[in-house]
C-alpha positions in Angstrom: 24.9 37.1 -16.7 21.6 34.7 -18.2 20.0 32.2 -16.2 20.7 28.4 -17.1 18.7 25.7 -17.8 18.5 23.0 -15.7 18.4 19.2 -16.1 15.9 16.6 -14.2 19.3 14.5 -13.8 21.7 17.1 -12.5 18.9 18.4 -10.5 18.7 14.7 -8.7 22.4 14.1 -8.1 22.5 16.5 -4.9 19.2 15.5 -3.4 20.4 12.9 -0.8 22.7 13.6 1.9 24.1 11.0 4.4 25.8 12.1 7.6 30.0 11.6 7.8 31.0 13.3 11.4 30.1 15.9 13.8 32.2 17.7 15.9 30.9 20.6 18.1 31.7 23.4 15.5 31.6 21.4 12.4 29.4 18.9 11.0 30.2 16.7 7.4 27.6 15.3 5.3 28.0 13.5 1.8 25.6 13.8 -1.1 24.8 10.5 -2.1 25.8 8.6 -5.2 28.3 11.8 -6.2 31.8 12.6 -4.9 30.9 16.0 -3.4 30.2 16.8 0.6 28.4 19.4 2.4 30.3 20.8 5.4 28.2 22.9 8.2 30.1 25.3 10.6 28.5 27.1 13.6 31.0 29.8 12.2 29.9 32.2 14.9 26.4 32.7 17.1 24.0 33.4 14.5 26.3 32.6 11.6 26.2 29.0 9.9 28.9 28.6 6.9 27.6 26.0 4.3 30.2 24.7 1.8 30.0 22.3 -0.9 33.4 20.9 -1.7 34.9 17.7 -3.1 35.0 14.9 -0.6 38.8 14.3 -0.5 39.2 17.6 0.5 37.2 17.5 3.7 40.3 16.5 5.5 42.9 17.9 2.9 41.7 21.1 1.7 44.9 22.9 0.9 44.7 26.4 -0.5 47.8 28.0 -2.6 49.2 31.2 -1.6 47.4 33.2 -4.0 44.4 31.5 -3.1 44.9 32.6 0.4 45.2 36.1 -0.4 42.3 36.1 -2.3 40.4 34.8 0.8 41.6 36.8 2.9 40.3 39.8 0.9 36.8 38.7 1.4 37.0 37.4 5.0 39.0 38.7 7.9 37.7 35.7 10.1 38.3 32.2 8.2 37.9 30.2 11.5 34.6 28.8 13.1 34.4 30.1 16.8 30.5 29.4 17.9 29.5 25.4 18.2 26.4 23.7 17.6 24.6 20.8 19.1 23.4 18.1 16.7 20.7 15.6 16.9 18.7 13.0 14.5 15.3 14.1 13.6 12.1 11.7 14.2 12.0 8.8 11.7 15.6 9.7 10.7 14.2 12.4 8.3 17.4 14.6 8.7 19.1 16.2 11.0 18.8 18.9 13.6 21.8 21.9 14.4 21.5 23.7 17.0 22.8 27.4 18.2 20.9 28.6 21.0 17.3 29.5 20.2 18.2 29.0 16.4 17.9 25.4 14.6 19.4 24.3 11.1 17.3 21.7 10.1 18.8 19.5 7.4 16.6 17.1 5.4 17.8 13.8 3.7 15.8 13.2 1.0 15.0 15.5 -0.9 17.7 17.4 0.3 16.5 21.0 2.1 17.5 23.5 4.8 15.2 24.9 7.0 16.1 27.6 9.8 14.0 27.8 12.6 14.0 30.5 15.8 12.1 29.6 19.1 10.5 26.8 16.7 8.9 29.2 14.1 10.7 28.9 10.4 12.5 32.1 9.5 14.4 30.8 6.4 13.8 28.1 4.0 15.0 26.5 1.1 13.4 25.0 -1.8 13.4 21.0 -1.8 16.4 20.0 -4.5 17.9 23.2 -3.1 21.4 22.5 -4.8 21.7 22.0 -8.5 25.2 21.9 -10.1 24.8 24.0 -13.6 28.2 22.8 -15.2 31.7 22.2 -13.7 31.9 25.7 -12.5 28.6 26.9 -11.6 26.4 26.3 -8.6 22.8 26.9 -8.3 20.9 27.4 -4.8 17.2 28.3 -4.4 15.9 29.5 -1.5 11.3 29.7 -1.0 10.5 33.3 -0.1 7.6 34.4 2.2 4.9 36.7 1.4 6.4 38.7 4.2 10.2 38.5 3.0 11.4 41.9 2.0 14.8 42.0 1.0 17.5 44.5 1.1 21.1 45.2 0.6 23.6 44.2 -2.6 24.7 46.9 -3.0 23.7 50.6 -4.3 20.2 51.6 -5.9 18.2 54.9 -6.2 15.0 53.1 -6.4 12.9 51.2 -4.4 15.4 50.0 -1.2 13.2 46.7 -1.3 15.1 44.5 -4.2 12.4 42.0 -4.5 11.4 41.2 -8.2 14.9 42.6 -9.2 17.2 40.3 -10.7 21.0 41.4 -10.5 24.1 40.6 -11.5 27.4 40.7 -9.2 29.6 42.1 -11.7 28.0 45.4 -11.9 29.9 48.3 -10.7 27.4 49.0 -7.7 27.0 45.2 -6.3 27.7 44.0 -3.0 27.6 40.7 -1.9 24.9 40.7 1.2 21.4 39.9 1.0 18.6 39.9 4.3 15.4 39.8 4.7 13.0 41.3 7.8 12.1 38.1 8.5 15.2 37.6 10.1 17.9 35.9 7.7 20.9 37.2 5.4 22.7 35.9 3.3 26.6 35.6 1.9 27.9 34.0 -1.3 31.6 34.1 -0.5 33.2 34.2 -3.9 34.7 36.5 -6.3 33.2 35.2 -8.8 29.9 36.4 -10.8 26.8 35.7 -9.0 23.3 36.2 -10.2 20.5 37.0 -7.8 17.1 36.6 -9.0 14.9 38.0 -6.1 11.3 36.8 -7.3 11.8 38.0 -10.9 11.0 34.9 -12.7 9.2 33.4 -9.8 7.6 35.5 -6.8 8.0 32.8 -4.4 11.9 32.0 -5.5 15.3 33.6 -4.7 17.7 31.6 -6.7 21.2 32.3 -6.4 23.7 30.9 -9.4 27.1 31.1 -8.4 29.8 30.9 -10.7 32.6 29.3 -9.4 34.2 25.7 -9.0 32.9 25.4 -5.2 29.7 26.7 -3.1 30.3 28.7 0.0 27.5 30.6 1.5 27.1 32.4 5.1 23.8 32.5 6.1 23.3 34.6 9.0 20.0 34.9 11.3 18.6 37.8 14.2 17.3 41.5 13.4 19.0 43.5 10.4 21.8 45.3 13.2 22.8 41.8 14.2 23.2 40.5 10.9 25.4 43.5 9.7 27.1 43.5 13.0 27.8 39.8 11.8 28.7 40.3 8.1 31.1 43.2 9.3 33.0 40.7 12.0 33.3 38.1 9.3 34.4 40.6 6.3 36.1 43.4 7.9 35.5 46.8 9.4 36.4 50.2 8.5 39.3 52.1 10.9 38.9 55.5 12.5 37.9 58.2 10.4 38.9 61.2 13.2 37.8 64.6 13.8 39.2 66.9 10.8 37.3 65.0 8.2 34.1 65.7 9.6 34.4 69.7 9.0 33.1 71.1 5.5 34.7 69.7 2.2 34.6 71.7 -1.5 34.9 69.2 -4.1 36.6 71.2 -7.1 36.1 70.5 -11.0 38.8 68.9 -12.8 39.2 71.8 -15.3 39.8 74.0 -12.6 43.3 75.3 -11.5 44.8 76.4 -8.3 44.1 79.9 -8.8 40.5 79.6 -9.6 39.8 77.0 -7.0 41.6 80.2 -4.7 38.9 82.8 -5.7 36.2 80.1 -4.9 37.4 79.3 -0.9 38.0 83.1 -1.0 34.7 83.8 -1.8 33.3 81.2 0.5 35.5 82.7 3.5 33.7 86.2 2.9 30.6 84.7 3.5 31.4 82.8 6.5 31.7 79.2 4.8 35.4 78.0 6.1 36.2 75.1 4.5 38.2 72.5 6.4 39.1 70.2 3.0 39.5 70.5 -0.5 38.4 67.7 -2.8 40.6 68.0 -5.8 38.5 65.7 -7.4 39.0 62.4 -9.5 41.1 63.8 -11.9 44.6 62.9 -11.5 46.6 65.5 -9.4 49.5 63.3 -9.9 51.4 61.3 -12.2 54.5 59.2 -12.5 57.6 61.1 -14.3 58.2 60.3 -17.5 61.8 58.6 -17.0 61.4 57.8 -13.0 59.2 55.8 -10.7 58.5 59.5 -9.0 55.2 61.0 -8.5 54.7 64.3 -9.4 51.8 67.0 -9.6 50.3 68.2 -12.3 52.0 71.6 -13.3 48.9 72.9 -15.0 46.6 72.5 -12.4 48.5 73.2 -9.1 52.2 72.9 -9.0 52.5 72.0 -5.6 49.6 71.5 -2.5 51.2 74.7 -0.9 49.4 76.2 -3.4 46.3 76.2 -1.4 48.6 76.9 2.2 47.2 80.7 2.3 44.2 80.5 4.4 42.7 82.0 7.6 42.2 78.3 8.7 44.2 75.6 7.7 42.6 73.4 4.5 43.5 70.1 4.1 43.6 68.4 0.8 42.3 65.3 -0.5 43.8 64.0 -4.1 43.6 61.4 -6.4 46.3 59.3 -8.3 45.8 56.5 -10.2 48.4 53.9 -10.5 48.8 54.3 -14.1 52.1 54.8 -16.1 51.7 56.8 -19.5 52.5 54.3 -22.7 54.7 56.8 -24.5 57.2 57.0 -21.4 60.7 55.1 -20.9 58.8 54.5 -17.5 56.3 52.3 -19.3 58.7 50.5 -20.8 61.4 49.6 -18.2 58.3 48.7 -16.1 57.0 46.5 -18.8 60.7 44.5 -19.1 60.0 44.2 -15.5 56.8 42.7 -15.6 55.6 45.2 -13.3 52.3 46.3 -15.4 49.3 43.6 -16.5 50.0 41.6 -19.4 47.9 41.2 -22.4 48.2 37.8 -23.0 47.7 37.9 -26.4 51.2 39.2 -27.1 53.1 39.0 -23.7 53.2 42.8 -23.8 52.3 45.1 -21.4 48.8 45.8 -21.8 47.7 49.5 -23.0 44.3 50.9 -22.0 43.1 53.5 -24.3 43.4 56.9 -23.0 40.8 59.3 -21.5 40.3 62.8 -20.6 42.6 62.8 -17.7 45.5 61.5 -19.7 44.6 63.6 -22.6 43.8 60.4 -25.0 47.4 58.9 -24.1 47.0 55.3 -23.5 48.5 54.0 -20.4 49.4 51.2 -18.4 48.2 49.4 -15.0 50.4 48.3 -12.4 50.2 44.9 -11.3 49.1 45.6 -7.8 48.6 41.7 -7.7 52.9 41.5 -7.6 54.2 42.2 -4.1 56.9 44.3 -5.2 54.9 46.7 -7.3 52.4 47.0 -4.1 54.8 47.9 -1.9 56.5 50.5 -4.3 52.9 52.2 -5.3 52.2 52.4 -1.2 55.4 53.7 -0.4 54.7 56.2 -2.9 51.3 57.3 -1.9 53.1 57.9 1.4 55.3 60.2 -0.1 52.4 62.1 -1.4 51.2 61.5 2.7 54.1 63.4 3.6 54.2 66.0 1.1 50.9 67.4 2.7 47.7 65.3 1.1 45.8 64.7 4.1 43.0 62.0 2.0 43.4 59.6 -0.9 40.9 59.6 -3.4 40.4 56.2 -5.3 38.0 54.9 -7.8 40.0 52.2 -9.6 36.9 50.3 -11.8 38.9 50.4 -14.8 37.5 48.4 -17.8 40.1 45.3 -18.2 39.6 43.4 -21.1 39.2 39.5 -20.5 42.7 39.1 -22.1 44.3 40.7 -19.4 46.3 38.8 -16.8 48.3 39.3 -13.4 51.2 38.1 -11.9 49.8 35.4 -9.9 47.6 34.5 -12.8 44.2 36.6 -12.1 42.2 37.2 -15.4 38.6 38.3 -16.1 36.2 38.8 -13.2 38.6 37.7 -10.8 41.4 40.6 -11.6 38.2 42.6 -12.2 37.0 42.1 -8.7 40.3 42.6 -6.8 42.0 45.0 -8.7 39.8 47.8 -6.7 40.8 46.5 -3.4 44.4 46.7 -4.0 43.9 50.0 -5.1 42.2 51.2 -1.6 44.1 49.0 0.4 47.8 50.2 -0.6 46.2 53.9 -0.6 45.0 52.9 3.1 48.1 51.6 4.3 49.9 54.6 3.3 47.5 57.3 4.5 46.0 55.4 7.9 47.7 51.8 8.1 51.0 53.3 9.9 48.8 54.8 13.1 47.5 53.2 16.1 44.4 53.0 15.7 44.4 53.3 12.2 43.0 56.9 11.7 42.0 57.6 8.0 40.1 57.5 5.1 40.3 56.6 1.5 37.4 58.5 -0.6 36.0 56.5 -3.3 32.7 56.0 -5.4 33.2 52.6 -6.8 31.8 49.3 -4.7 33.4 46.2 -4.5 33.3 43.3 -2.0 35.4 44.6 1.4 34.0 48.3 0.5 33.1 48.2 3.8 36.6 47.6 5.1 37.5 51.8 3.9 35.7 54.7 5.5 33.8 57.4 3.3 32.4 56.3 0.8 31.2 59.2 -1.6 27.8 59.5 -3.2 26.7 59.1 -6.8 26.0 62.2 -9.0 22.2 62.8 -9.6 20.2 65.3 -11.1 20.4 68.9 -9.6 16.3 68.4 -9.0 14.0 67.4 -5.8 14.3 63.4 -8.1 18.1 63.8 -7.9 17.7 64.7 -3.7 15.7 62.0 -3.1 18.0 59.6 -5.3 21.1 60.8 -3.2 19.2 59.8 -0.1 18.6 56.1 -1.2 21.8 55.8 -2.7 23.0 56.4 1.0 20.4 54.0 2.7 20.6 51.4 0.1 24.6 51.2 0.6 24.0 51.5 4.5 21.7 48.6 4.0 24.5 46.7 2.2 27.5 47.0 5.3 28.9 50.1 4.2 28.8 52.4 7.5 29.8 55.8 5.8 28.3 57.3 2.6 28.6 61.0 1.8 26.7 63.3 0.0 27.7 65.9 -2.8 25.6 69.0 -2.7 24.3 68.9 -6.0 25.9 67.8 -9.1 28.7 70.1 -11.2 28.3 68.0 -14.2 24.5 68.4 -14.6 22.3 71.2 -15.3 22.8 73.6 -12.9 20.2 75.9 -13.8 17.6 74.0 -11.9 18.8 74.3 -8.5 16.3 76.5 -6.8 17.1 78.3 -3.3 14.2 76.3 -1.9 15.8 73.1 -3.2 19.5 74.0 -2.5 18.3 74.2 1.5 16.2 70.9 1.9 19.0 69.5 0.5 21.5 71.2 2.6 19.4 70.2 5.6 19.0 66.2 4.7 23.0 66.4 4.1 23.7 68.1 7.8 21.4 65.2 9.0 24.2 62.5 7.9 28.0 61.1 7.9 28.8 64.8 5.6 28.9 66.3 2.5 30.5 68.3 -0.2 30.1 71.8 -1.5 30.2 71.8 -5.5 32.7 74.1 -6.9 30.0 75.3 -10.1 28.7 78.5 -9.7 25.3 77.5 -9.4 25.9 75.3 -6.4 27.8 77.4 -4.4 26.3 79.5 -1.4 27.2 82.8 -3.8 24.4 81.9 -6.6 21.4 82.9 -3.9 20.5 85.8 -2.2 21.4 87.3 1.1 18.2 85.7 3.0 19.3 82.4 1.8 22.7 82.8 2.3 21.9 83.7 6.1 19.9 79.8 5.8 22.8 78.5 4.9 25.0 79.5 7.8 22.6 78.3 9.7 22.4 74.8 8.5 26.2 74.9 8.7 26.1 75.5 12.5 23.8 72.5 13.0 26.6 70.8 11.3 29.3 71.5 13.5 26.9 70.9 16.6 26.4 67.4 15.3 30.0 66.4 14.8 30.5 64.8 18.5 27.6 63.2 17.1 27.9 62.1 13.9 31.5 60.8 14.6 30.6 58.8 17.5 28.5 56.9 15.4 31.2 56.4 12.6 33.3 55.0 15.9 30.7 52.8 16.6 30.8 51.5 13.2 34.2 50.4 13.6 32.8 48.1 16.5 29.4 47.2 14.5 29.7 48.0 11.4 25.9 49.6 11.6 25.3 52.9 9.1 25.5 56.7 9.8 22.2 56.9 8.2 19.9 53.2 8.6 16.8 52.7 6.7 13.4 52.2 8.5 13.5 48.4 7.2 16.9 48.0 8.7 15.9 49.8 12.3 12.3 48.9 12.3 12.0 45.3 10.7 9.1 44.2 11.9 6.8 47.5 11.4 5.6 47.1 7.8 4.4 50.6 8.0 8.0 52.2 8.6 9.3 50.0 5.6 7.1 51.9 3.3 8.5 55.2 4.3 11.6 54.8 2.9 13.3 58.0 3.0 13.4 58.6 6.1 16.0 57.2 8.1 17.6 57.0 11.7 20.6 59.2 11.8 22.4 56.6 14.2 20.6 55.5 16.9 19.1 58.6 18.8 17.4 60.5 15.9 14.4 60.0 13.0 15.1 62.0 10.4 12.5 62.5 7.4 13.8 65.0 5.1 11.7 67.3 2.6 11.7 66.0 -0.8 9.1 68.3 -2.8 8.3 71.8 -2.8 6.6 73.8 -0.1 6.3 73.7 3.8 3.8 71.3 4.4 5.2 67.2 4.7 4.1 64.4 6.5 6.1 61.8 9.1 5.5 58.2 10.2 6.5 57.5 14.1 7.5 53.9 13.6 5.4 51.7 16.1 6.3 50.6 19.6 8.4 53.9 20.4 7.8 57.1 21.7 9.5 60.1 19.7 10.5 63.6 20.9 9.7 66.6 18.8 12.9 68.1 18.6 11.7 71.4 17.3 8.7 72.0 19.7 9.8 69.5 22.5 6.4 67.4 22.2 5.9 63.9 22.5 4.1 61.6 20.4 3.2 57.6 20.3 4.5 55.8 17.5 3.0 54.0 15.0 1.5 57.5 13.7 1.5 59.7 10.9 2.0 63.3 11.6 1.1 66.6 9.3 3.9 68.9 10.0 4.6 72.8 8.5 8.1 73.0 8.1 10.1 76.4 7.1 13.7 76.2 5.5 15.1 76.9 8.5 14.0 73.5 10.1 13.5 69.5 8.8 11.6 67.1 10.8 13.7 65.3 13.2 12.8 63.4 16.5 14.8 62.0 19.5 14.1 58.5 20.2 12.3 58.1 23.7 15.4 56.9 26.1 18.2 58.5 24.5 20.4 61.5 24.5 22.0 63.8 22.1 25.2 65.2 22.8 25.8 68.5 21.0 29.2 70.5 20.8 29.8 74.2 20.2 29.1 76.5 17.7 31.9 76.6 15.4 33.1 77.9 11.8 36.5 75.4 11.5 37.0 71.8 12.8 40.2 73.7 14.2 37.6 75.7 16.6 37.1 72.4 18.5 38.7 72.2 21.8 40.0 68.3 22.2 40.1 69.1 26.4 35.7 70.2 25.8 33.9 68.2 22.4 30.5 68.9 24.0 28.6 71.9 25.1 24.9 70.8 25.8 22.8 67.5 26.1 19.2 67.2 25.0 16.8 64.3 26.5 14.2 62.4 25.0 12.1 61.6 28.3 14.5 59.6 31.0 17.4 58.7 29.6 17.8 54.9 29.6 21.0 54.4 27.2 24.3 55.6 26.9 24.8 58.3 24.4 26.8 58.0 21.5 29.4 60.9 21.0 32.4 61.0 20.0 35.6 59.7 22.3 33.6 61.0 25.8 32.6 57.9 28.3 29.1 58.9 29.3 27.2 56.3 31.6 23.3 56.2 32.3 22.5 53.8 35.3 19.0 53.6 36.4 17.6 52.9 40.0 14.9 53.4 41.7 12.8 55.0 38.9 15.4 57.7 38.6 18.4 58.0 35.7 22.3 58.4 37.2 24.4 59.9 34.6 28.1 60.3 34.6 30.7 62.4 32.0 28.5 65.1 32.0 30.0 67.7 34.0 30.1 71.6 32.9 27.6 70.7 29.8 24.0 72.4 29.9 21.3 69.9 30.4 18.1 70.5 28.6 15.5 67.9 30.0 12.3 66.9 28.1 9.0 68.2 30.1 8.2 66.7 33.6 11.9 65.4 34.2 14.0 67.5 36.6 17.8 67.4 37.0 20.1 67.7 40.0 23.7 67.9 40.2 25.4 65.9 43.0 29.6 66.4 42.1 30.3 64.5 39.1 27.0 62.7 38.8 23.6 63.9 37.4 20.4 62.4 39.0 17.2 62.8 36.4 14.2 62.1 38.1 10.5 62.8 37.6 9.3 66.2 38.6 7.2 66.3 41.7 
């Protein structure tokens, strides 16, 4: 959306504030000579909420039922839960609003805002920060410090630092959270389009244009991990994904039928690759019957999920079904009469979307998921597919909904396009996970939208089968993690691209990187399966798959932590080490959870470089050697290895060797513990309570009964019943 030119008279209207009233959690100001007010809330520790609204709405802000529903899609916590202390600044130039060590300064005239922590400025607006572009658009301008590196706002396969870019929230890969390495973050709470100029037009300014009748901003302060924690607590977090989906996945191609897919699965089993989940891909696996509101399987492709039942190990199914009904059917006519389909305002009839490859070009209508009865029906039908054997649902719902299309509650245009993917994914999540306590399950999707972080299992992009494609896939996962989405899984290549460029060396490097991630999926294309390579390469593939299973307890532990913190599985250097400017330059390295630094090899050859972040000590998992941070290492890495360094003070809990996730013993998930220096932190591990206590220079650990312990050099282990003592070797 293009930027608008500002006139001086509009700018001056919002240039002077006056105090109206104050409470412990809320302070109201008026914009002098206007009908608008500024409400500032201490929304949570580390969070200020700033809202611009009409003065007559301050004590009478009533939302319609539909507006409340929309707000719940954006926020899970509407009320302010913190407090602040109001004081007048010297010479009556403004006010300070303090939350602990952090203070928001609001200057009277010209109006501007400054955020301080321990009296150090970490964020400030431009004087005359607020301008109104028209009746339904606002502009907020922030001054950028030379040290501001900006992250978030959704997917990118290029530079993770977004400074210098101009982005619109209407893009399909956009998310609303922005943060800076200087310790501030910003979230614009709206479904309306937002344009972010991140120093593109003026290097020293970040300009947000919000095309909404009201302005609602959340200002965060703290480390990136603290900002993401507060953001996800505010907007919602994902449920647990469970053990089963942590195994090996195969993504089938759209044209493959059950017989062809079964042949691929059997071939993989012969090579020692035992799949846990079969993903049928984005093609609709089931559709509504022509004359009944019942879902039926695509007979040409698989007929029924039991077509994959005869396997050595259980093979769970992930399948896609879109909320559509074909236009040339009796069911379409019935639901059009009942107003259960999205409507074309121009003629009052159900809107017919052009056909696509999955409907063989036949036009279709979209279920009106804004209608509660339709939403309930679609959720119930999905629950029936779960009962029939579909373990995980696939959901991409970024339909090109035209401006003239309207939903039941009057939603149209940008609003309808924004909320429709949320409703579609919410229905699937309720069907597949919402009935469980805790809500354990996942819905797979590759499209992004506000609230995407509430649903586990984001799927990575399709990229070229090249070294550049590998790097793009990695950066996409790190960018999404910077934006508050905890899990993005990788495709091991792209079946829709040229597979002849996938060499054995590239394949192994890609696999090694994917093993040290949330998870990945093999691609069911001849050039991207292990059978495409020689025996030595296949042996190395099995080597990496063994590592994958051993890492499952740790990776799932990270995902379980995300339920509480919102932090991602793969964490960029900027997110993990915001004050290390050198680390930010190494933007293809990442932390896997809190304990492991991973530096994938993204080029041909065995020589590579690794940067170890300053202020920490790091243990090479291949050699056991210890290195001080702040250094660059030249390392030699064979195809059976990847540069991984343990963070001092942490532990890595590994599972047993396995071929299939069903081989995990729920009573004994762990097999071995690696220690990186003297343990100081409780380890991240699935469903286990291992506690570390330090006393008199030693660490005492409970929960390691029966496990093999590999201490770092210079440490010794003593077992005393259920307790393990780690101390310096004498």
